Structure formats: C-alpha cells, structure tokens
TIDRENTI-328319 format. One line per 4 residues: number of its first residue (from 1); their letters; for each residue y, x, z of N, C-alpha, C. Coordinates in Angstrom, 3 decimals, always signed. Layout:
// residues N
NUM	a	Y,X,Z,Y,X,Z,Y,X,Z ~ ...
This chain:
// residues 151
1	mtqq	+71.760,+16.251,+92.772,+70.448,+15.554,+91.859,+70.377,+14.235,+92.835 ~ +70.405,+12.773,+92.096,+70.093,+11.785,+92.574,+68.714,+11.582,+92.668 ~ +68.164,+10.531,+93.692,+66.846,+10.251,+93.450,+66.568,+8.893,+93.335 ~ +65.649,+8.575,+92.435,+65.361,+7.313,+92.288,+64.132,+6.434,+92.895
5	spgk	+64.872,+5.191,+93.167,+63.886,+4.676,+94.328,+62.551,+4.273,+93.431 ~ +61.446,+4.105,+94.101,+60.188,+3.488,+93.583,+60.621,+2.508,+92.729 ~ +60.189,+2.334,+91.821,+60.083,+0.603,+90.640,+61.134,+0.684,+90.065 ~ +62.262,+1.624,+90.565,+63.604,+1.291,+89.631,+63.597,+2.061,+88.287
9	krgl	+64.032,+1.187,+87.277,+63.966,+1.566,+85.791,+65.220,+2.442,+85.466 ~ +64.998,+3.632,+84.975,+65.922,+4.537,+84.397,+66.324,+4.001,+83.036 ~ +67.605,+3.574,+82.658,+67.758,+3.230,+81.283,+69.266,+3.028,+80.811 ~ +69.543,+2.109,+80.387,+70.869,+1.734,+79.907,+71.920,+1.785,+80.933
13	trpv	+73.273,+2.343,+80.527,+74.351,+2.219,+81.582,+74.923,+1.119,+81.198 ~ +75.028,+0.689,+79.975,+75.939,-0.237,+79.096,+74.988,-1.888,+79.350 ~ +75.652,-2.560,+79.476,+75.220,-4.071,+79.242,+74.218,-4.118,+77.992 ~ +73.034,-4.590,+78.125,+72.127,-4.773,+76.990,+72.750,-5.769,+76.036
17	evvr	+73.329,-6.824,+75.970,+73.981,-7.403,+75.087,+75.311,-6.632,+74.292 ~ +75.856,-5.879,+74.850,+76.757,-5.058,+74.245,+75.735,-4.096,+73.289 ~ +74.846,-3.396,+73.804,+73.959,-2.584,+72.940,+73.415,-3.208,+71.938 ~ +72.963,-4.452,+72.099,+72.107,-5.343,+71.173,+72.920,-5.458,+69.928
21	aell	+74.287,-6.340,+70.084,+75.154,-6.449,+69.169,+75.464,-5.166,+68.435 ~ +75.554,-4.136,+68.699,+75.984,-2.316,+68.236,+74.866,-2.248,+67.431 ~ +73.713,-2.626,+67.993,+72.471,-2.176,+67.131,+72.280,-2.935,+65.786 ~ +72.552,-4.393,+66.184,+72.647,-5.404,+64.912,+73.366,-5.249,+64.222
25	kdpe	+74.661,-4.507,+64.221,+75.693,-4.439,+63.222,+75.357,-3.116,+62.763 ~ +74.549,-2.178,+63.196,+74.660,-0.742,+62.599,+73.591,-0.709,+61.271 ~ +74.370,-0.322,+60.400,+73.456,+0.016,+58.880,+72.401,+1.026,+59.145 ~ +72.253,+1.649,+59.980,+71.282,+2.742,+60.099,+70.253,+2.146,+60.601
29	tkri	+70.592,+1.172,+61.647,+69.480,+0.305,+62.312,+68.775,-0.565,+61.638 ~ +69.189,-1.001,+60.688,+68.698,-1.865,+59.882,+67.709,-1.080,+58.665 ~ +68.341,+0.080,+58.111,+67.367,+0.950,+57.519,+66.433,+1.246,+57.905 ~ +66.108,+1.551,+59.282,+64.966,+2.204,+60.069,+63.927,+0.870,+60.144
33	adav	+64.769,-0.190,+60.343,+63.776,-1.419,+60.461,+63.153,-1.661,+59.291 ~ +63.912,-1.585,+58.245,+63.030,-1.871,+57.055,+62.105,-0.811,+56.596 ~ +62.386,+0.694,+56.722,+61.688,+1.649,+56.604,+60.397,+1.599,+57.590 ~ +60.187,+0.874,+58.582,+58.870,+0.820,+59.456,+58.479,-0.515,+59.264
37	gmkl	+58.828,-1.521,+58.284,+58.518,-2.886,+58.001,+58.762,-3.842,+58.970 ~ +59.574,-3.807,+59.793,+59.881,-4.554,+61.009,+61.154,-5.789,+60.543 ~ +61.066,-6.705,+61.066,+62.376,-7.681,+61.016,+63.595,-7.085,+61.896 ~ +64.787,-7.009,+61.588,+65.818,-6.505,+62.042,+65.819,-6.680,+63.570
41	edyv	+65.810,-7.970,+64.125,+65.940,-8.462,+65.512,+64.672,-7.923,+66.147 ~ +63.576,-7.840,+65.764,+62.302,-7.617,+66.334,+62.257,-5.948,+66.805 ~ +62.807,-5.146,+65.613,+63.169,-3.792,+65.762,+64.089,-3.562,+67.109 ~ +65.073,-4.163,+66.941,+66.235,-3.633,+68.079,+65.821,-4.062,+69.366
45	elvl	+64.777,-5.263,+69.428,+64.453,-5.612,+70.776,+63.492,-4.467,+71.022 ~ +62.617,-4.207,+70.126,+61.597,-2.854,+70.541,+62.638,-1.658,+71.143 ~ +63.398,-1.340,+70.353,+64.580,-0.185,+70.516,+65.006,-0.428,+72.141 ~ +65.508,-1.631,+72.650,+65.968,-1.915,+73.645,+65.193,-1.904,+74.975
49	eyaq	+63.722,-2.147,+74.643,+62.545,-2.324,+75.685,+62.603,-0.888,+76.158 ~ +62.357,+0.194,+74.923,+62.484,+1.613,+75.737,+63.748,+2.156,+76.213 ~ +64.778,+1.528,+75.687,+65.824,+2.150,+76.071,+66.132,+1.681,+77.685 ~ +65.596,+0.452,+77.767,+66.104,+0.074,+79.204,+64.959,+0.821,+80.245
53	dkdk	+64.125,+1.321,+79.818,+63.212,+1.821,+80.940,+62.673,+3.576,+79.965 ~ +63.520,+4.318,+80.391,+62.980,+5.710,+80.004,+61.641,+6.121,+80.141 ~ +61.230,+5.851,+81.164,+59.875,+6.113,+81.533,+58.653,+5.621,+80.790 ~ +59.108,+4.710,+80.322,+58.069,+3.872,+79.267,+57.388,+4.589,+78.389
57	epml	+56.079,+4.582,+78.148,+55.242,+5.544,+77.129,+55.111,+4.720,+75.890 ~ +55.126,+5.409,+74.557,+54.892,+4.721,+73.455,+53.756,+4.284,+73.418 ~ +53.082,+3.127,+73.154,+51.437,+2.748,+72.491,+50.988,+3.233,+71.423 ~ +49.879,+4.018,+71.579,+49.297,+4.719,+70.294,+48.214,+4.088,+70.008
61	nivs	+47.738,+3.464,+69.142,+46.433,+2.622,+68.984,+45.785,+3.162,+67.617 ~ +44.631,+3.658,+67.889,+43.673,+4.318,+66.997,+42.812,+3.386,+66.461 ~ +42.469,+3.215,+65.064,+41.665,+2.277,+64.800,+40.972,+3.050,+63.753 ~ +39.950,+2.417,+63.414,+38.983,+3.021,+62.270,+39.407,+2.503,+60.673
65	deel	+39.110,+3.021,+59.835,+39.764,+2.729,+58.506,+39.235,+1.398,+58.085 ~ +37.692,+0.973,+58.565,+37.161,-0.296,+58.197,+38.100,-1.338,+59.138 ~ +38.489,-1.261,+60.229,+39.198,-2.093,+60.897,+40.627,-2.446,+60.524 ~ +41.265,-1.555,+59.988,+42.439,-1.436,+59.020,+42.391,-2.554,+57.830
69	kang	+41.102,-2.058,+56.982,+41.064,-2.733,+55.772,+40.852,-4.167,+56.334 ~ +39.900,-4.423,+57.187,+39.675,-5.903,+57.598,+40.868,-7.066,+58.107 ~ +41.814,-5.976,+58.547,+43.305,-6.708,+59.087,+44.037,-6.726,+58.064 ~ +43.826,-6.022,+56.911,+44.724,-6.327,+55.748,+45.832,-5.029,+55.611
73	fpvh	+45.447,-3.884,+56.482,+46.365,-2.579,+56.303,+45.859,-1.881,+55.318 ~ +46.792,-1.037,+54.480,+46.471,-0.020,+53.672,+45.690,+1.151,+54.182 ~ +44.768,+1.590,+53.587,+44.221,+2.975,+54.199,+44.458,+4.029,+53.409 ~ +45.047,+5.177,+53.878,+45.617,+6.348,+52.873,+44.771,+7.441,+53.192
77	tvee	+44.521,+8.303,+52.159,+43.829,+9.298,+51.839,+44.765,+10.405,+52.943 ~ +43.745,+11.673,+53.279,+44.714,+12.761,+54.235,+45.838,+13.301,+52.726 ~ +45.452,+13.558,+51.772,+46.417,+13.877,+50.639,+47.724,+12.873,+50.456 ~ +47.351,+11.621,+50.596,+48.493,+10.915,+50.609,+49.623,+10.817,+51.797
81	vgef	+48.790,+11.030,+52.949,+49.583,+11.059,+54.167,+50.354,+12.468,+54.205 ~ +49.725,+13.579,+53.571,+50.689,+14.878,+53.551,+51.507,+14.715,+52.427 ~ +51.395,+14.124,+51.508,+52.413,+14.057,+50.378,+53.538,+13.022,+50.964 ~ +53.335,+11.977,+51.805,+54.369,+11.288,+52.564,+55.090,+12.402,+53.569
85	lvag	+54.581,+13.098,+54.415,+55.185,+13.689,+55.408,+56.094,+14.917,+54.555 ~ +55.781,+15.442,+53.445,+56.416,+16.271,+52.533,+57.512,+15.725,+52.348 ~ +57.368,+14.860,+51.435,+58.623,+13.586,+50.982,+59.409,+13.033,+51.970 ~ +58.947,+13.127,+53.563,+59.845,+12.658,+54.307,+61.025,+14.168,+54.814
89	akge	+60.156,+15.245,+54.924,+60.857,+16.545,+54.994,+61.961,+16.710,+53.818 ~ +61.807,+16.506,+52.675,+62.470,+16.422,+51.493,+63.487,+15.483,+51.662 ~ +63.617,+14.582,+52.530,+64.157,+13.191,+52.475,+64.288,+12.433,+51.048 ~ +63.042,+12.380,+50.655,+62.593,+11.792,+49.486,+62.053,+10.259,+49.577
93	lpgq	+61.724,+10.073,+50.761,+61.256,+8.593,+51.096,+62.126,+7.162,+50.540 ~ +61.693,+6.245,+50.286,+62.810,+5.162,+50.102,+63.465,+4.932,+51.115 ~ +64.797,+4.966,+51.056,+65.913,+4.436,+51.837,+66.677,+5.662,+52.420 ~ +65.903,+6.816,+52.081,+66.625,+7.969,+52.696,+67.923,+8.444,+51.671
97	gnpf	+67.476,+8.481,+50.382,+68.112,+8.922,+49.335,+68.299,+10.382,+49.394 ~ +69.197,+10.880,+48.333,+69.250,+12.440,+48.548,+70.637,+12.491,+48.989 ~ +70.513,+13.371,+50.140,+71.872,+13.604,+50.876,+72.950,+14.676,+49.972 ~ +72.394,+15.334,+49.027,+72.793,+16.349,+48.289,+73.598,+15.469,+47.079
101	akse	+73.003,+14.071,+46.928,+73.919,+13.263,+45.913,+75.156,+12.814,+46.248 ~ +75.202,+12.836,+47.469,+76.509,+11.778,+48.155,+77.853,+12.841,+48.033 ~ +77.541,+14.248,+48.072,+78.342,+15.082,+47.784,+79.128,+15.109,+46.369 ~ +78.212,+14.550,+45.222,+78.778,+14.518,+44.168,+78.896,+15.806,+43.559
105	feaq	+78.233,+17.370,+44.302,+78.703,+18.547,+43.932,+78.528,+18.749,+42.466 ~ +77.366,+18.249,+42.190,+77.017,+18.390,+40.701,+77.950,+17.809,+39.591 ~ +78.166,+16.661,+39.914,+79.306,+15.807,+39.130,+80.373,+16.532,+38.742 ~ +80.962,+17.177,+40.217,+82.525,+17.603,+40.274,+82.266,+19.025,+39.502
109	kgag	+81.152,+19.691,+39.643,+80.912,+21.146,+39.110,+81.533,+21.152,+37.507 ~ +82.625,+21.848,+37.417,+83.249,+22.055,+36.120,+84.373,+21.089,+35.934 ~ +84.417,+19.925,+36.528,+85.486,+18.913,+35.912,+86.726,+19.127,+36.786 ~ +87.449,+19.288,+36.078,+88.935,+19.515,+36.628,+89.302,+21.255,+36.990
113	tagk	+88.447,+21.706,+36.044,+88.517,+23.302,+36.362,+89.472,+24.137,+35.450 ~ +90.041,+22.994,+34.285,+90.800,+23.624,+33.393,+91.985,+24.311,+34.011 ~ +92.048,+25.556,+33.465,+93.438,+26.578,+33.770,+93.023,+27.161,+35.144 ~ +92.012,+26.791,+36.021,+91.580,+27.712,+37.020,+90.652,+28.711,+36.494
117	psln	+91.224,+29.961,+37.382,+90.222,+31.352,+37.275,+88.780,+31.004,+37.555 ~ +88.138,+31.733,+36.683,+86.553,+31.810,+36.836,+86.011,+33.079,+36.697 ~ +85.094,+33.625,+37.515,+84.550,+34.630,+37.526,+83.511,+34.374,+36.335 ~ +82.974,+33.348,+36.079,+81.823,+33.245,+34.776,+82.394,+32.194,+34.008
121	ptge	+83.347,+32.596,+33.079,+84.039,+31.543,+32.144,+83.253,+30.837,+31.485 ~ +82.116,+31.592,+30.989,+81.131,+30.922,+30.086,+80.047,+29.850,+30.238 ~ +80.059,+30.046,+31.604,+79.082,+29.125,+32.377,+77.723,+29.650,+32.587 ~ +77.445,+30.885,+32.026,+76.149,+31.580,+32.123,+75.948,+31.984,+33.369
125	takg	+74.591,+31.876,+33.812,+74.005,+32.247,+35.084,+74.121,+33.721,+35.248 ~ +74.550,+34.532,+36.284,+74.616,+35.852,+36.446,+73.090,+36.427,+36.576 ~ +72.940,+37.509,+36.049,+71.689,+38.085,+35.883,+71.803,+39.603,+36.412 ~ +70.669,+40.100,+36.862,+70.991,+41.498,+37.285,+70.667,+42.441,+36.150
129	pqde	+70.770,+43.610,+36.436,+70.440,+44.490,+35.322,+69.285,+44.862,+34.551 ~ +69.345,+44.877,+33.563,+68.213,+44.806,+32.613,+67.341,+45.815,+32.400 ~ +68.082,+46.924,+32.780,+67.490,+48.473,+32.806,+66.617,+48.330,+34.089 ~ +65.581,+48.740,+33.893,+64.384,+48.936,+35.147,+64.826,+49.839,+35.951
133	akrq	+65.120,+50.939,+35.722,+65.744,+52.262,+36.457,+66.861,+52.110,+37.360 ~ +67.953,+51.234,+36.432,+69.134,+50.853,+37.185,+69.020,+50.013,+38.049 ~ +67.950,+48.968,+38.109,+67.854,+47.954,+38.753,+67.081,+48.575,+39.982 ~ +66.014,+49.617,+39.964,+65.624,+50.602,+41.206,+66.580,+50.949,+42.133
137	elle	+67.589,+51.878,+41.047,+68.677,+52.499,+41.903,+69.164,+51.656,+42.630 ~ +69.778,+50.172,+42.181,+70.581,+49.547,+43.099,+69.670,+48.923,+44.382 ~ +68.120,+48.538,+44.262,+67.524,+48.492,+45.182,+67.532,+49.514,+46.274 ~ +67.384,+50.634,+45.821,+67.425,+51.850,+46.674,+68.728,+51.776,+47.578
141	qmkk	+69.756,+51.627,+46.903,+71.114,+52.109,+47.769,+71.371,+50.647,+48.772 ~ +70.739,+49.454,+48.335,+70.986,+48.391,+49.158,+69.948,+48.514,+50.557 ~ +68.922,+49.310,+50.124,+67.900,+49.531,+51.515,+68.760,+50.607,+52.466 ~ +69.401,+51.615,+51.610,+70.358,+52.590,+52.263,+71.449,+51.843,+53.144
145	gggg	+71.721,+50.828,+52.518,+73.109,+50.106,+52.998,+74.382,+51.254,+52.230 ~ +73.868,+51.815,+51.148,+75.126,+52.421,+50.541,+75.697,+51.558,+49.382 ~ +76.929,+51.869,+48.684,+77.191,+51.124,+48.002,+77.407,+51.858,+46.634 ~ +76.639,+52.903,+46.270,+76.595,+53.430,+45.313,+77.774,+54.818,+45.268
149	trg	+77.926,+55.307,+44.152,+79.172,+56.191,+43.828,+80.484,+55.664,+43.917 ~ +81.568,+56.285,+44.766,+82.678,+55.773,+44.818,+83.640,+56.556,+44.477 ~ +84.784,+56.323,+43.245,+85.565,+57.364,+42.922,+86.763,+56.696,+42.026
C-alpha cells in the first residue's frame, strides 16, 4: 500500500488536457450538462475539478423556498420531486429516452417471420386453464415440484 504525502492531491493519472478534450467530445457528457442546465465547458471544468482531487467533497447548499423564489429558481412540491425521481428511475426524463426503444423489439416483432415456425401462429396471448379446478391442480403440482401424470 502506498502512502500519500500530506497535501498531495489524489486524482487523474493522465494529463488534464487529454481528459478535457475527451469529455468535450463525449456526447454523454453533453447530454448530462444539458440535463443539469450547465454549459458544456463549465460542466467539464467542474468534473475535472473533482477528478483532480478525489478527496474533495461536493458542496451542498440548503436554502429556503423563499430564497429560491427570490433568486428566480423554481420551487417544486414534494409530489413533483417524487414524480421526478420515479421518472428518472424509469428512464423517462428528457434526454434519457427509452432504452427499450433502441432495441426496436416491438417493431421487429412479427416482421420477417413469414415461413418460420411459431408456437403461437394466431398472435393470441397464452392463457392459463379456464377451469378453476384444473388451475388449482396445476398450482398444487407446481408447489410439489411435480409435472403431473406421465404416460
């Protein structure tokens, strides 16, 4: 284990200019800068500031709603913040896009399948047994790990 000399910053192992150029060219960096409402150059400098000093702690400023309003910032309700967090978790924030849309799975579904075998040629969704007794019997078999009668 290496020991750090006091006052020495832990950070980048490559030249700052190289990392800066990479960040400025990276489309993901631009997307993030847009999402947080910063100019790309300012965002890259902020990233580099923290990348050069791994021990630096981010600043957190807590201000009242009145102070935010006075400075022209929007004030959001608890419900709005909750909806925002849920949308972020679902990938529905502006700029995120739908990751599943990129796969074009739905668009490809059924396209180009002519002449290929299918377990569901009519396109209907599979349904469980309609008979409640049969359904219960199958559930019991699943609980027991059995496959029913074989023959």
